[in-house]
N, C-alpha and C positions, 0 to 999 in steps of 0.2 A: 260257836261251835264249842260243844263243851270237852275240854281236855283231858277231862277226868274219865273220859269215858272211851279214849285212846285206846287199843289192843297194846300190848305191852312191850310184844317187841318192835311195833314202830315205836315207839317211845324211844325203847333204847335203840334204834339205829338213826331216829332222831340226833339223841344225845351222843352219837359219834359222826353226825355229819350235820355241822353247825350251818352250812349253805341250804343242803334240803331242808332243815329247821325253818330257815328265813323263807324259803321259797314258797314254801306250806303257809306259813303263814299269811303269805301276800294273796292267798288264793279265795276267790269266793266261798262262800259257804258250800254252795252245789259241789263246787270242784274238790275240797275237802270232803263232802261226805264221798264222794265217787272214789275219791282215793284212798278212803281209810276201807271203802268196802273191797277194795280191789286188796287191799295189804290183810285183810281177813282171808284170802285164798291163798295164803304162802305159805310153803310148809319147811321153810329154813332158812337158817342164821343167813345164809350166802345170797337168798334168792330175796328175803327181805333186803340186805343191805344193796342189792342190784336195785330193786322195785324204788328204793330211797334214793340212790344215785343217780338214777333216771331223771329227776328233779332238777339236777345241777348241771346234767350233761349241755355241751355247747352244742348246736348245731354243726356237724362236721363239714368241712369246706365241699364244695363240689370239684372233685379233681378231672374232672371228664374233659379230656383234652379236643377239641374242634377237629383237629387232623391227627390221627394217629401215628401216621409217619414222622410227625415232630419230634417223636421219641427217639428214631433214628439218626435224626441229622447232627450234625458237628463236624468238627475237621477232618477235611479229604486224607486219606491215608498215605496217596501218593498221586 
């Protein structure tokens, strides 16, 4: 991929988020092209930062409890 063709806003967002830039550089060429195309539709800096930040977001842990009633268990009051 030719990095000289990156949209300016995407390049600036990568400059502010080194981890995302590292993740992007490890992508396949097809993944990079798809990501760059997604970035072309971005209309604000906040939106671009969010898109670039999505590359480094860890999967959120599953907080689902098997038995919801477990939330309310604790020492008895009397």
